[in-house]
N, C-alpha and C positions, 0 to 999 in steps of 0.2 A: 479879332477873329482867330487868330493863331492860338490864344489862350483858351478859347472854347473847344478847338480841336484837340488840344493837349489834355484837356479835362476828360473828353469822351475817351481818348485813348488810355488814359490812366484808369478810368473806371472799367473799361472793358479788360484791361490787363489784370485789375484787381479781382474782377469776377472770374476770370480764367485761372489765375493763381489760387484763389479760394477753392474752386472747384477741383483743381489738381490736388490740392492738399487733402480734401475731404476724400477723393478717390483713392489716393495713395494710403490714407489712414484706414479706409475700409478694407483695402487690399491686404495690408499688414494684419488688421485684426480679424480677417476672414477665418483662420483656423480656430479662433476662440470665440466666435459668435454663437455656436451651438451651445457650448457650456454656459455662456452668459445668459443665454435665453432660458436654459434650464435653471440656472441660479435664481433668476428672477422669478420664474414660475414657482419654484419651491418656497422662496422667501415670502411671496404674495400668498401662497396657499396656507403657510403655517404661521402667518402674522396674528391672526385672532387667538390661536392657541398660545403663542408667546406672551401676548398681552394678558391672557387669562391667568396663565402660570405666574406671571410676574406680580399680578394683583394678589394672588393667593400666598406665594411664598416671600415675596419682597424683591425689590430690585437687585439688592447685593447678592442674595443667594442665587438669583437667576444669572447674574454676571459670572459668578464663580462656577456655577454649573456649566454654563456655555463656554467658558475657558476651558475647563477640564475635559468637556465633551469634544472640543475642537482639538485639544492636544491628544487625546486618545484616538480620535479618527486619523489625525495626521501621522501618529506613530505607527498605526497598523495600516500602512498603504499597500499591502500586498507583497512587499519585498521581505524576503527572509534573511536574517542575518546569521551567517554560519560562522563568524569569527569568535 
């Protein structure tokens, strides 16, 4: 009977620990959830366009264009370099 009680205690503590881990993870990620939701929305909305362009120009050209566009957007993040 002691083994059964030990199993229940361990199971309850496992569930509580998983709940605490999920809660703290969401608490840490809270500032980024808005941006993540917008990123998923934009990616979902533009996916058919990306597939169409990829078929038209080819996957290599699409990958190069995506890389260059990402670098260009990242470079112009609104900060002015006065040096």
